[in-house]
All heavy atoms as an XYZ file, in Angstrom:
1023
protein
N     166.412     81.524     30.397
C     167.489     81.940     31.265
C     168.811     81.478     30.680
O     168.937     80.340     30.258
C     167.282     81.339     32.650
C     168.241     81.896     33.669
S     167.972     81.208     35.290
C     168.796     79.667     35.090
N     169.807     82.335     30.677
C     171.113     82.001     30.125
C     171.835     80.989     31.011
O     171.679     81.012     32.239
C     171.950     83.270     29.998
N     172.586     80.111     30.372
C     173.381     79.126     31.115
C     174.340     79.876     32.034
O     175.005     80.819     31.623
C     174.174     78.268     30.106
C     175.008     77.192     30.737
C     174.176     76.025     31.242
O     173.001     75.892     30.937
N     174.790     75.191     32.036
N     174.412     79.481     33.301
C     175.318     80.118     34.242
C     174.817     81.429     34.820
O     175.539     82.114     35.511
N     173.553     81.780     34.545
C     172.985     83.015     35.082
C     172.114     82.701     36.299
O     171.430     81.686     36.332
C     172.145     83.710     34.018
N     172.142     83.569     37.322
C     171.286     83.331     38.488
C     169.819     83.556     38.143
O     169.496     84.355     37.266
C     171.770     84.366     39.502
C     172.417     85.434     38.698
C     172.934     84.783     37.444
N     168.933     82.831     38.843
C     167.505     83.090     38.654
C     167.084     84.114     39.712
O     167.243     83.889     40.897
C     166.663     81.821     38.685
C     166.953     80.788     39.707
C     166.103     79.532     39.550
O     165.336     79.351     38.608
N     166.253     78.650     40.500
N     166.582     85.225     39.218
C     166.220     86.324     40.121
C     164.782     86.787     39.918
O     164.351     87.734     40.565
C     167.170     87.520     39.911
O     167.140     87.883     38.527
C     168.600     87.189     40.327
N     164.043     86.119     39.039
C     162.677     86.580     38.742
C     161.616     85.575     39.165
O     160.489     85.630     38.681
C     162.539     86.875     37.234
O     162.843     85.684     36.506
C     163.464     87.990     36.805
N     161.956     84.663     40.075
C     160.961     83.699     40.555
C     159.897     84.429     41.374
O     160.154     85.493     41.935
C     161.630     82.632     41.426
C     162.628     81.704     40.727
C     163.241     80.741     41.741
C     161.985     80.946     39.597
N     158.687     83.835     41.481
C     157.674     84.433     42.359
C     158.200     84.481     43.797
O     159.097     83.725     44.156
C     156.484     83.472     42.260
C     156.838     82.431     41.282
C     158.254     82.609     40.859
N     157.623     85.364     44.583
C     158.065     85.530     45.970
C     156.903     85.307     46.932
O     155.757     85.485     46.574
C     158.642     86.931     46.182
C     159.924     87.148     45.406
C     160.468     88.549     45.610
N     161.727     88.723     44.917
C     162.923     88.520     45.472
N     163.010     88.169     46.729
N     164.020     88.695     44.772
N     157.266     84.925     48.160
C     156.289     84.797     49.228
C     156.922     85.319     50.511
O     158.149     85.328     50.648
C     155.812     83.338     49.388
O     154.686     83.305     50.270
C     156.900     82.425     49.932
N     156.096     85.765     51.435
C     156.586     86.237     52.735
C     156.443     85.122     53.751
O     155.391     84.479     53.843
C     155.790     87.450     53.208
O     156.048     88.544     52.360
N     157.505     84.908     54.504
C     157.531     83.901     55.563
C     157.977     84.615     56.831
O     158.852     85.482     56.789
C     158.525     82.767     55.224
C     158.084     82.047     53.946
C     158.673     81.788     56.382
C     159.117     81.078     53.401
N     157.385     84.233     57.950
C     157.755     84.814     59.231
C     158.399     83.738     60.098
O     157.894     82.619     60.194
C     156.513     85.389     59.945
O     155.893     86.328     59.068
C     156.886     86.091     61.227
N     159.523     84.110     60.709
C     160.198     83.255     61.689
C     160.263     84.077     62.971
O     161.112     84.963     63.102
C     161.604     82.883     61.204
N     159.322     83.817     63.888
C     159.229     84.649     65.084
C     158.908     86.072     64.660
O     157.962     86.314     63.918
N     159.761     87.028     65.072
C     159.530     88.429     64.713
C     160.215     88.824     63.409
O     160.161     89.980     62.995
C     160.001     89.347     65.843
C     161.476     89.249     66.134
S     161.913     90.197     67.603
C     163.006     91.405     66.897
N     160.842     87.871     62.721
C     161.618     88.168     61.519
C     160.832     87.835     60.253
O     160.232     86.770     60.148
C     162.931     87.391     61.534
C     163.744     87.693     62.766
C     163.760     86.812     63.838
C     164.453     88.886     62.870
C     164.487     87.102     64.985
C     165.175     89.185     64.017
C     165.180     88.295     65.067
O     165.895     88.593     66.205
N     160.873     88.767     59.300
C     160.189     88.586     58.025
C     161.213     88.189     56.962
O     162.266     88.815     56.842
C     159.479     89.881     57.617
C     158.645     89.829     56.344
C     157.489     88.840     56.500
C     158.107     91.202     56.002
N     160.894     87.142     56.212
C     161.754     86.645     55.140
C     161.032     86.868     53.817
O     159.867     86.517     53.670
C     162.042     85.137     55.325
C     162.743     84.890     56.652
C     162.853     84.590     54.145
C     162.713     83.438     57.094
N     161.749     87.442     52.857
C     161.259     87.622     51.495
C     161.868     86.471     50.689
O     163.050     86.508     50.352
C     161.704     88.984     50.953
C     161.266     89.219     49.523
O     160.288     88.584     49.072
O     161.909     90.050     48.843
N     161.066     85.442     50.419
C     161.588     84.223     49.803
C     161.165     84.084     48.352
O     159.979     84.186     48.035
C     161.125     82.994     50.588
N     162.154     83.840     47.486
C     161.845     83.414     46.128
C     161.334     81.982     46.231
O     161.796     81.219     47.086
C     163.093     83.438     45.261
C     163.650     84.815     44.998
C     164.821     84.721     44.038
O     164.623     84.539     42.858
N     166.021     84.813     44.568
N     160.415     81.601     45.365
C     159.822     80.266     45.434
C     160.251     79.451     44.210
O     159.972     79.840     43.070
C     158.280     80.346     45.508
C     157.669     78.954     45.548
C     157.857     81.158     46.733
N     160.936     78.342     44.465
C     161.372     77.418     43.412
C     160.465     76.189     43.481
O     160.544     75.414     44.431
C     162.827     77.030     43.612
N     159.584     76.036     42.475
C     158.591     74.955     42.513
C     158.803     73.892     41.448
O     158.451     72.742     41.664
C     157.178     75.530     42.367
C     156.734     76.328     43.567
S     155.015     76.854     43.454
C     154.142     75.321     43.539
N     159.321     74.278     40.288
C     159.478     73.293     39.217
C     160.803     72.557     39.391
O     161.724     73.067     40.047
C     159.466     73.958     37.827
O     160.678     74.726     37.669
C     158.242     74.850     37.631
N     160.925     71.361     38.825
C     162.200     70.649     38.933
C     163.388     71.493     38.460
O     164.435     71.504     39.105
C     162.000     69.414     38.056
C     160.522     69.154     38.125
C     159.900     70.527     38.167
N     163.235     72.238     37.374
C     164.334     73.062     36.854
C     164.662     74.209     37.801
O     165.835     74.504     38.054
C     163.973     73.598     35.460
C     165.079     74.403     34.821
C     166.245     73.520     34.410
N     167.280     74.335     33.767
C     168.565     74.124     33.924
N     169.004     73.133     34.654
N     169.433     74.899     33.319
N     163.638     74.878     38.334
C     163.879     75.969     39.293
C     164.591     75.453     40.532
O     165.507     76.088     41.045
C     162.549     76.621     39.700
C     161.898     77.427     38.605
C     160.466     77.833     38.919
O     159.902     77.355     39.930
O     159.907     78.607     38.136
N     164.172     74.281     41.016
C     164.811     73.697     42.200
C     166.247     73.288     41.895
O     167.130     73.430     42.742
C     164.006     72.505     42.714
C     162.646     72.902     43.268
C     161.951     71.765     43.975
N     161.732     70.606     43.146
C     160.562     70.197     42.673
N     159.461     70.889     42.948
N     160.462     69.103     41.951
N     166.482     72.766     40.697
C     167.828     72.331     40.315
C     168.793     73.518     40.295
O     169.924     73.423     40.773
C     167.789     71.683     38.929
C     169.132     71.208     38.433
C     169.053     70.678     37.005
O     167.954     70.256     36.558
O     170.087     70.679     36.337
N     168.364     74.657     39.776
C     169.224     75.843     39.701
C     169.342     76.518     41.066
O     170.422     76.932     41.472
C     168.687     76.833     38.648
C     168.742     76.189     37.265
C     169.473     78.147     38.681
C     167.967     76.935     36.208
N     168.234     76.608     41.791
C     168.254     77.195     43.126
C     168.968     78.533     43.164
O     168.685     79.425     42.372
N     169.920     78.650     44.068
C     170.673     79.896     44.232
C     172.036     79.842     43.539
O     172.919     80.653     43.838
C     170.827     80.218     45.720
C     169.534     80.678     46.386
C     169.653     80.676     47.903
C     169.119     82.053     45.889
N     172.192     78.918     42.586
C     173.446     78.851     41.834
C     173.744     80.201     41.186
O     172.823     80.903     40.762
C     173.357     77.803     40.711
C     173.424     76.386     41.156
S     173.338     75.337     39.665
C     173.452     73.730     40.388
N     175.017     80.515     41.121
C     175.553     81.679     40.392
C     175.243     83.033     41.033
O     175.671     84.057     40.524
C     175.098     81.679     38.917
C     175.282     80.346     38.237
C     174.181     79.585     37.857
C     176.547     79.829     37.997
C     174.334     78.350     37.243
C     176.720     78.597     37.386
C     175.617     77.864     37.005
N     174.505     83.039     42.153
C     174.237     84.316     42.837
C     175.510     84.767     43.540
O     176.141     83.998     44.258
C     173.133     84.147     43.897
C     171.733     83.929     43.370
C     171.009     85.190     42.952
N     170.843     86.181     43.982
C     169.733     86.351     44.699
N     168.684     85.569     44.532
N     169.673     87.292     45.590
N     175.867     86.044     43.367
C     177.076     86.579     44.000
C     176.765     87.191     45.368
O     177.645     87.336     46.206
C     177.730     87.615     43.097
C     178.309     86.963     41.841
C     179.110     87.946     41.031
C     179.795     87.228     39.904
N     179.263     87.467     38.598
N     175.502     87.568     45.577
C     175.100     88.114     46.868
C     173.596     87.940     47.031
O     172.887     87.664     46.071
C     175.495     89.586     47.010
C     174.968     90.458     45.876
O     173.855     90.187     45.371
O     175.657     91.409     45.493
N     173.167     88.089     48.273
C     171.738     87.984     48.576
C     171.486     88.831     49.821
O     172.174     88.666     50.833
C     171.356     86.516     48.832
C     169.873     86.315     49.050
S     169.366     84.572     48.989
C     170.221     83.871     50.401
N     170.530     89.765     49.755
C     170.223     90.581     50.935
C     169.894     89.697     52.146
O     169.370     88.590     51.998
C     169.009     91.397     50.495
C     169.116     91.462     48.997
C     169.698     90.130     48.602
N     170.188     90.201     53.338
C     170.053     89.420     54.570
C     168.650     88.864     54.786
O     168.486     87.753     55.281
C     170.471     90.264     55.773
N     167.614     89.625     54.415
C     166.239     89.194     54.688
C     165.673     88.314     53.578
O     164.536     87.883     53.650
C     165.334     90.405     54.931
C     164.931     91.169     53.679
C     166.015     92.057     53.065
O     167.125     92.148     53.563
N     165.682     92.713     51.965
N     166.469     88.041     52.537
C     165.984     87.217     51.426
C     166.455     85.779     51.556
O     167.475     85.486     52.184
C     166.476     87.778     50.084
C     165.713     89.001     49.654
C     166.041     89.418     48.228
O     166.559     88.591     47.445
O     165.765     90.582     47.908
N     165.686     84.888     50.915
C     166.049     83.479     50.864
C     165.350     82.835     49.685
O     164.735     83.510     48.863
N     165.456     81.517     49.623
C     164.756     80.768     48.582
C     164.048     79.592     49.231
O     164.657     78.830     49.992
C     165.707     80.275     47.498
C     164.967     79.573     46.354
S     166.013     79.220     44.923
C     166.127     80.848     44.179
N     162.762     79.475     48.932
C     161.944     78.373     49.428
C     161.752     77.368     48.300
O     161.227     77.707     47.242
C     160.582     78.879     49.911
C     159.645     77.799     50.471
C     160.201     77.228     51.769
C     158.252     78.364     50.684
N     162.198     76.150     48.537
C     162.026     75.056     47.585
C     160.787     74.277     48.008
O     160.677     73.877     49.170
C     163.246     74.136     47.614
C     164.518     74.823     47.198
C     165.212     75.640     48.081
C     165.020     74.656     45.917
C     166.391     76.275     47.699
C     166.191     75.285     45.523
C     166.875     76.099     46.415
N     159.868     74.084     47.076
C     158.635     73.352     47.370
C     158.601     72.105     46.500
O     158.719     72.183     45.280
C     157.385     74.221     47.118
C     157.437     75.489     47.981
C     156.111     73.422     47.385
C     156.281     76.456     47.744
N     158.449     70.958     47.160
C     158.377     69.666     46.470
C     156.947     69.154     46.514
O     156.178     69.516     47.393
C     159.333     68.668     47.130
C     160.775     69.076     46.994
C     161.362     69.926     47.910
C     161.540     68.612     45.933
C     162.687     70.324     47.778
C     162.858     68.996     45.791
C     163.438     69.854     46.712
N     156.606     68.275     45.569
C     155.243     67.760     45.456
C     154.863     66.854     46.627
O     153.727     66.865     47.084
C     155.073     66.980     44.142
C     155.138     67.840     42.895
C     156.570     68.222     42.485
O     157.540     67.602     42.968
O     156.713     69.154     41.680
N     155.802     66.051     47.093
C     155.534     65.073     48.153
C     156.598     65.188     49.240
O     157.752     65.467     48.931
C     155.612     63.642     47.585
C     154.664     63.332     46.451
C     153.229     63.252     46.921
O     152.957     62.925     48.071
N     152.299     63.568     46.038
N     156.237     64.898     50.504
C     157.268     64.816     51.536
C     158.228     63.666     51.203
O     157.800     62.592     50.800
C     156.493     64.517     52.821
C     155.083     64.957     52.537
C     154.891     64.734     51.061
N     159.513     63.932     51.332
C     160.555     62.931     51.092
C     161.819     63.411     51.792
O     161.895     64.571     52.224
C     160.812     62.759     49.595
N     162.804     62.544     51.919
C     164.102     62.982     52.410
C     164.700     63.859     51.313
O     164.944     63.392     50.202
C     165.021     61.788     52.710
O     164.397     60.966     53.698
C     166.376     62.248     53.217
N     164.862     65.129     51.608
C     165.391     66.086     50.629
C     166.874     66.292     50.903
O     167.269     66.520     52.043
C     164.652     67.430     50.720
C     163.157     67.347     50.630
C     162.630     66.815     49.297
O     163.351     66.730     48.309
N     161.368     66.447     49.267
N     167.695     66.186     49.860
C     169.135     66.388     49.987
C     169.586     67.493     49.040
O     169.155     67.537     47.886
C     169.890     65.093     49.691
S     169.566     63.794     50.910
N     170.438     68.369     49.551
C     170.929     69.508     48.798
C     172.449     69.502     48.773
O     173.087     69.004     49.684
C     170.438     70.815     49.446
C     169.030     71.166     49.076
C     167.979     70.296     49.338
C     168.742     72.372     48.474
C     166.685     70.608     48.990
C     167.445     72.707     48.117
C     166.416     71.825     48.375
N     173.011     70.089     47.708
C     174.437     70.286     47.589
C     174.660     71.681     47.063
O     173.704     72.404     46.757
C     175.080     69.210     46.738
C     174.601     69.174     45.298
C     173.560     69.864     44.738
C     175.155     68.409     44.247
N     173.439     69.557     43.411
C     174.411     68.673     43.079
C     176.216     67.519     44.151
C     174.703     68.082     41.848
C     176.484     66.940     42.920
C     175.744     67.214     41.796
N     175.927     72.063     46.895
C     176.246     73.458     46.595
C     177.031     73.634     45.295
O     177.737     74.619     45.121
C     177.036     74.033     47.774
C     176.241     74.062     49.064
S     174.990     75.331     49.076
C     176.022     76.762     49.344
N     176.893     72.698     44.374
C     177.579     72.824     43.089
C     177.175     74.142     42.425
O     175.990     74.473     42.370
C     177.210     71.637     42.195
C     177.948     71.627     40.884
C     177.584     70.386     40.088
C     178.325     70.378     38.773
N     178.024     69.178     37.991
N     178.163     74.899     41.947
C     177.948     76.189     41.275
C     177.265     77.232     42.162
O     176.734     78.218     41.667
C     177.147     76.029     39.980
C     177.883     75.189     38.966
O     179.093     75.282     38.839
N     177.165     74.344     38.261
N     177.257     77.019     43.467
C     176.653     77.982     44.393
C     177.786     78.736     45.078
O     178.627     78.129     45.736
C     175.744     77.280     45.415
O     174.793     76.490     44.688
C     175.014     78.285     46.284
N     177.796     80.044     44.899
C     178.907     80.883     45.346
C     178.755     81.362     46.785
O     179.739     81.759     47.403
C     179.024     82.102     44.418
C     179.086     81.785     42.914
C     179.021     83.062     42.094
C     180.320     80.978     42.579
N     177.533     81.356     47.310
C     177.260     81.880     48.656
C     177.221     80.756     49.688
O     176.628     79.713     49.433
C     175.893     82.564     48.685
C     175.644     83.701     47.695
C     174.176     84.095     47.717
C     176.517     84.878     48.038
N     177.805     80.961     50.879
C     177.592     79.990     51.954
C     176.147     80.112     52.440
O     175.666     81.221     52.674
C     178.594     80.402     53.031
C     178.912     81.831     52.750
C     178.670     82.069     51.285
N     175.457     78.995     52.543
C     174.033     79.005     52.875
C     173.736     78.057     54.031
O     174.489     77.117     54.292
C     173.208     78.563     51.665
C     173.328     79.417     50.406
C     172.653     78.734     49.226
C     172.747     80.804     50.630
N     172.612     78.300     54.692
C     172.051     77.349     55.647
C     170.712     76.903     55.088
O     169.898     77.732     54.681
C     171.853     77.974     57.039
O     173.117     78.425     57.532
C     171.254     76.961     58.015
N     170.508     75.590     55.060
C     169.232     75.024     54.621
C     168.421     74.659     55.853
O     168.913     73.970     56.742
C     169.464     73.785     53.762
N     167.180     75.141     55.892
C     166.223     74.731     56.921
C     165.263     73.761     56.252
O     164.598     74.110     55.275
C     165.467     75.933     57.469
N     165.226     72.537     56.753
C     164.308     71.519     56.234
C     163.031     71.646     57.055
O     163.068     71.575     58.285
C     164.950     70.140     56.352
C     166.217     70.039     55.524
C     167.457     70.250     56.100
C     166.154     69.755     54.170
C     168.621     70.169     55.341
C     167.313     69.676     53.401
C     168.542     69.884     53.982
N     161.895     71.877     56.364
C     160.679     72.332     57.027
C     159.508     71.381     56.769
O     159.215     71.042     55.620
C     160.317     73.760     56.550
C     159.119     74.298     57.307
C     161.516     74.701     56.690
N     158.827     70.991     57.853
C     157.643     70.124     57.772
C     156.460     70.902     57.209
O     156.472     72.137     57.143
C     157.305     69.577     59.158
N     155.420     70.188     56.816
C     154.225     70.806     56.225
C     153.609     71.885     57.113
O     153.046     72.847     56.602
C     153.162     69.743     55.916
C     153.441     68.998     54.616
O     154.473     69.261     53.965
O     152.612     68.145     54.250
N     153.697     71.730     58.433
C     153.090     72.713     59.337
C     153.998     73.914     59.613
O     153.661     74.784     60.399
C     152.663     72.046     60.649
C     153.843     71.626     61.516
O     155.010     71.692     61.055
O     153.591     71.194     62.662
N     155.182     73.954     58.954
C     156.091     75.073     59.131
C     157.174     74.853     60.173
O     158.017     75.724     60.370
N     157.176     73.716     60.848
C     158.181     73.446     61.873
C     159.516     73.069     61.229
O     159.566     72.182     60.367
C     157.723     72.303     62.805
O     156.472     72.675     63.398
C     158.745     72.035     63.904
N     160.579     73.744     61.656
C     161.910     73.401     61.159
C     162.324     72.059     61.756
O     162.360     71.892     62.975
C     162.942     74.486     61.511
C     162.578     75.805     60.819
C     164.356     74.032     61.128
C     163.470     76.981     61.192
N     162.602     71.093     60.886
C     163.005     69.743     61.295
C     164.485     69.727     61.657
O     164.885     69.199     62.688
C     162.698     68.726     60.163
C     163.280     67.363     60.467
C     161.203     68.647     59.921
N     165.323     70.273     60.775
C     166.755     70.393     61.044
C     167.344     71.461     60.144
O     166.721     71.893     59.180
C     167.490     69.053     60.888
C     167.449     68.477     59.482
O     166.381     68.179     58.947
N     168.617     68.288     58.880
N     168.530     71.908     60.522
C     169.260     72.935     59.781
C     170.606     72.360     59.356
O     171.187     71.540     60.072
C     169.515     74.161     60.668
C     168.278     74.932     61.124
C     168.590     75.784     62.340
C     167.750     75.793     60.006
N     171.112     72.803     58.203
C     172.421     72.356     57.730
C     173.165     73.534     57.110
O     172.657     74.173     56.187
C     172.257     71.242     56.704
N     174.361     73.832     57.642
C     175.223     74.836     57.028
C     175.923     74.189     55.844
O     176.392     73.048     55.938
C     176.265     75.348     58.025
C     175.657     76.238     59.097
O     174.532     76.741     58.896
O     176.318     76.438     60.132
N     175.994     74.926     54.732
C     176.551     74.366     53.501
C     177.629     75.292     52.949
O     177.399     76.494     52.817
C     175.430     74.170     52.477
C     174.283     73.307     53.015
S     172.976     72.965     51.808
C     172.325     74.603     51.485
N     178.779     74.720     52.646
C     179.900     75.483     52.101
C     179.736     75.669     50.590
O     179.297     74.754     49.898
C     181.211     74.755     52.384
C     181.600     74.748     53.847
C     182.967     74.092     54.007
C     183.525     74.272     55.393
N     182.843     73.604     56.426
N     180.131     76.847     50.077
C     180.003     77.104     48.639
C     180.841     76.145     47.794
O     181.886     75.667     48.239
C     180.519     78.537     48.466
C     180.701     79.089     49.824
C     180.695     77.972     50.797
N     180.358     75.907     46.580
C     181.091     75.175     45.554
C     181.498     73.761     45.980
O     182.544     73.259     45.585
C     182.325     75.975     45.113
C     182.007     77.378     44.612
S     180.942     77.413     43.162
C     182.084     76.868     41.913
N     180.666     73.111     46.797
C     180.950     71.735     47.224
C     179.827     70.823     46.753
O     178.736     71.287     46.417
C     181.078     71.624     48.753
O     179.848     72.035     49.359
C     182.213     72.481     49.298
N     180.113     69.546     46.736
C     179.103     68.558     46.362
C     178.747     67.655     47.533
O     178.198     66.572     47.347
C     179.580     67.765     45.140
C     179.688     68.656     43.911
C     180.016     67.904     42.634
O     179.821     66.677     42.577
O     180.463     68.567     41.680
N     179.042     68.112     48.756
C     178.643     67.378     49.953
C     177.124     67.377     50.028
O     176.485     68.389     49.746
C     179.206     68.031     51.221
C     180.724     68.110     51.222
O     181.365     67.323     50.507
O     181.262     68.973     51.943
N     176.564     66.257     50.443
C     175.116     66.133     50.535
C     174.635     66.537     51.930
O     175.207     66.117     52.935
C     174.730     64.680     50.237
O     173.360     64.595     49.980
N     173.604     67.378     51.981
C     172.991     67.838     53.229
C     171.516     67.458     53.146
O     170.803     67.947     52.272
C     173.147     69.350     53.380
C     174.569     69.809     53.280
N     175.432     69.778     54.346
C     175.286     70.263     52.223
C     176.616     70.227     53.964
N     176.544     70.525     52.676
N     171.067     66.592     54.072
C     169.730     65.996     53.946
C     168.827     66.313     55.134
O     169.301     66.569     56.240
C     169.855     64.481     53.801
S     170.839     63.974     52.376
N     167.531     66.231     54.869
C     166.542     66.402     55.933
C     166.577     65.180     56.852
O     166.822     64.057     56.403
C     165.144     66.594     55.340
O     164.764     65.499     54.530
N     166.331     65.419     58.142
C     166.332     64.342     59.137
C     165.100     63.453     59.020
O     165.086     62.337     59.530
C     166.426     64.931     60.545
N     164.057     63.959     58.353
C     162.855     63.172     58.084
C     162.215     63.721     56.809
O     162.620     64.781     56.325
C     161.901     63.174     59.274
C     161.260     64.502     59.590
C     160.327     64.366     60.792
C     159.408     65.557     60.911
N     158.479     65.443     62.017
N     161.220     63.044     56.253
C     160.613     63.526     55.013
C     159.968     64.909     55.179
O     159.245     65.152     56.145
C     159.556     62.461     54.703
C     160.056     61.227     55.375
C     160.713     61.717     56.637
N     160.283     65.810     54.244
C     159.718     67.165     54.224
C     159.385     67.552     52.784
O     159.897     66.944     51.845
C     160.695     68.212     54.829
C     160.985     67.926     56.284
C     161.984     68.305     54.023
N     158.534     68.560     52.643
C     158.210     69.112     51.315
C     158.848     70.475     51.085
O     158.847     70.986     49.968
C     156.696     69.283     51.151
C     155.980     68.019     50.806
C     154.588     68.232     50.267
N     153.836     69.285     50.928
C     153.014     70.113     50.297
N     152.835     70.043     49.006
N     152.344     71.015     50.973
N     159.369     71.087     52.156
C     159.893     72.444     52.052
C     161.338     72.516     52.530
O     161.703     71.898     53.532
C     159.069     73.409     52.919
C     157.602     73.410     52.589
C     156.687     72.737     53.389
C     157.125     74.080     51.460
C     155.338     72.732     53.085
C     155.775     74.080     51.152
C     154.886     73.401     51.963
O     153.557     73.409     51.645
N     162.121     73.326     51.810
C     163.485     73.641     52.232
C     163.671     75.142     52.017
O     163.407     75.657     50.932
C     164.541     72.846     51.433
C     165.945     73.184     51.928
C     164.284     71.341     51.539
N     164.094     75.832     53.066
C     164.335     77.275     53.002
C     165.828     77.524     53.122
O     166.435     77.159     54.127
C     163.589     77.991     54.135
C     163.834     79.492     54.260
C     163.353     80.254     53.023
C     163.170     80.033     55.526
N     166.419     78.121     52.083
C     167.837     78.469     52.118
C     167.987     79.959     52.417
O     167.341     80.791     51.787
C     168.519     78.161     50.783
C     168.734     76.688     50.556
C     169.473     76.385     49.270
O     169.601     77.263     48.385
O     169.938     75.243     49.143
N     168.861     80.244     53.387
C     169.185     81.616     53.778
C     170.705     81.736     53.833
O     171.416     80.728     53.867
C     168.599     81.931     55.169
C     167.087     81.830     55.283
S     166.195     83.087     54.364
C     166.567     84.559     55.314
N     171.202     82.981     53.880
C     172.639     83.180     54.060
C     173.092     82.463     55.326
O     172.364     82.452     56.333
C     172.972     84.675     54.177
C     172.850     85.405     52.863
O     173.417     84.993     51.857
N     172.103     86.506     52.854
N     174.288     81.864     55.286
C     174.794     81.142     56.450
C     174.841     82.097     57.648
O     175.165     83.271     57.503
C     176.179     80.495     56.162
C     177.304     81.519     56.196
C     176.466     79.348     57.106
N     174.443     81.613     58.802
C     174.445     82.417     60.020
C     173.136     83.145     60.291
O     172.920     83.611     61.404
N     172.253     83.246     59.286
C     171.010     83.990     59.484
C     170.185     83.376     60.615
O     169.708     84.095     61.500
C     170.188     84.020     58.179
C     169.018     84.943     58.251
C     168.994     86.256     57.892
C     167.695     84.643     58.724
N     167.753     86.784     58.111
C     166.928     85.817     58.625
C     167.086     83.496     59.233
C     165.593     85.885     59.009
C     165.751     83.559     59.615
C     165.025     84.742     59.506
N     170.017     82.075     60.607
C     169.217     81.408     61.649
C     169.906     81.523     63.010
O     169.273     81.866     64.007
C     168.974     79.939     61.290
C     168.131     79.745     60.053
C     168.722     79.442     58.832
C     166.752     79.864     60.099
C     167.950     79.267     57.681
C     165.959     79.692     58.954
C     166.571     79.397     57.748
N     171.219     81.234     63.056
C     171.974     81.294     64.315
C     171.880     82.666     64.968
O     171.637     82.775     66.171
C     173.456     80.961     64.083
C     173.717     79.475     63.964
O     172.831     78.676     64.339
O     174.817     79.111     63.502
N     172.101     83.724     64.182
C     172.105     85.090     64.722
C     170.769     85.460     65.337
O     170.704     86.341     66.197
C     172.452     86.102     63.628
C     173.901     86.088     63.224
C     174.142     87.068     62.086
C     175.535     86.851     61.514
N     175.673     87.371     60.163
N     169.708     84.795     64.927
C     168.364     85.118     65.412
C     167.825     84.073     66.399
O     166.678     84.129     66.805
C     167.419     85.285     64.220
C     167.752     86.542     63.429
C     167.293     86.492     62.003
N     167.679     87.716     61.284
C     168.891     87.922     60.748
N     169.832     86.988     60.843
N     169.173     89.044     60.127
N     168.659     83.112     66.756
C     168.252     82.083     67.708
C     167.199     81.135     67.178
O     166.438     80.542     67.940
N     167.137     80.992     65.859
C     166.139     80.112     65.246
C     166.760     78.737     65.069
O     167.819     78.594     64.452
C     165.653     80.711     63.903
C     164.959     82.054     64.189
C     164.738     79.740     63.178
C     164.712     82.899     62.965
N     166.098     77.723     65.633
C     166.635     76.364     65.663
C     165.577     75.355     65.205
O     164.437     75.725     64.957
C     167.047     76.004     67.103
C     168.072     76.931     67.719
C     168.316     76.561     69.164
C     169.375     77.328     69.884
N     170.028     78.431     69.324
N     165.987     74.093     65.147
C     165.024     73.014     64.895
C     163.918     73.130     65.934
O     164.185     73.399     67.110
C     165.712     71.662     64.975
N     162.676     72.959     65.499
C     161.527     73.095     66.388
C     160.838     74.441     66.255
O     159.669     74.586     66.617
N     161.544     75.457     65.725
C     160.932     76.762     65.481
C     159.899     76.615     64.373
O     160.112     75.889     63.411
C     162.003     77.794     65.055
O     162.967     77.935     66.096
C     161.373     79.153     64.752
N     158.787     77.299     64.541
C     157.719     77.228     63.539
C     157.743     78.465     62.654
O     157.738     79.587     63.142
C     156.366     77.082     64.231
C     155.291     76.596     63.306
C     154.133     76.026     64.100
C     153.131     75.437     63.144
N     152.121     74.669     63.780
N     157.777     78.235     61.344
C     157.670     79.310     60.357
C     156.206     79.474     59.999
O     155.442     78.508     60.019
C     158.472     78.965     59.104
C     159.946     78.621     59.294
C     160.576     78.241     57.964
C     160.691     79.759     59.962
N     155.813     80.702     59.673
C     154.441     80.934     59.244
C     154.455     81.651     57.899
O     155.429     82.310     57.534
C     153.651     81.764     60.280
O     154.327     82.995     60.507
C     153.491     81.009     61.587
N     153.369     81.508     57.179
C     153.236     82.101     55.854
C     152.354     81.211     55.002
O     152.003     80.105     55.411
N     152.013     81.687     53.820
C     151.065     80.992     52.954
C     151.435     79.531     52.715
O     150.547     78.668     52.762
C     150.894     81.736     51.643
C     149.756     81.125     50.826
C     149.430     81.838     49.551
N     149.772     83.238     49.539
C     150.299     83.859     48.504
N     150.548     83.209     47.404
N     150.570     85.130     48.560
N     152.703     79.184     52.451
C     152.982     77.765     52.173
C     152.619     76.838     53.326
O     152.312     75.669     53.104
C     154.490     77.743     51.935
C     154.873     79.140     51.625
C     153.892     80.013     52.344
N     152.653     77.337     54.556
C     152.446     76.486     55.740
C     151.052     76.632     56.340
O     150.779     76.092     57.396
C     153.499     76.806     56.796
C     154.869     76.935     56.204
C     155.539     78.145     56.239
C     155.489     75.863     55.589
C     156.805     78.288     55.678
C     156.751     75.989     55.029
C     157.403     77.199     55.070
N     150.169     77.378     55.675
C     148.814     77.579     56.159
C     147.903     76.512     55.565
O     147.825     76.385     54.352
C     148.299     78.980     55.769
O     149.228     79.950     56.239
C     146.932     79.245     56.358
N     147.239     75.718     56.403
C     146.348     74.689     55.843
C     145.211     75.295     55.023
O     144.690     76.363     55.372
C     145.790     73.970     57.078
C     146.372     74.608     58.276
C     147.222     75.764     57.841
N     144.852     74.639     53.961
C     143.720     75.088     53.120
C     142.442     74.951     53.921
O     142.252     73.978     54.641
C     143.670     74.281     51.848
N     141.533     75.927     53.765
C     140.270     75.887     54.517
C     139.153     75.393     53.640
O     139.142     75.519     52.472
C     139.946     77.258     55.058
C     140.958     77.669     56.095
C     140.593     79.036     56.667
C     141.614     79.390     57.733
N     141.441     80.644     58.326
């Protein structure tokens, strides 16, 4: 990937928030997570990026080189949103999970608010389905 280029070819997964379907790119490696949504000039309303970490921990995000205003949903292993944080573009302010989590879902700012999705809402999809 070229320096300063957005990552647009990550694997995708479908996540459901109530009646809403999210088409999420999946960032799993340290490098994919580090780049995240940097350099993206736009993102369709139903798309987002799901960051998956190896272990639950306090996850903190910032917006360096990120052009889009985003909301981060910090998500527990069972898919429950722990807390949400609106993040301004091109800032280095730290936005952290209220408790240890392995998942963070970034969507365009306002996406969760417009749909009444708040902390305590449960997301469903393959990442949050227990192995049988």
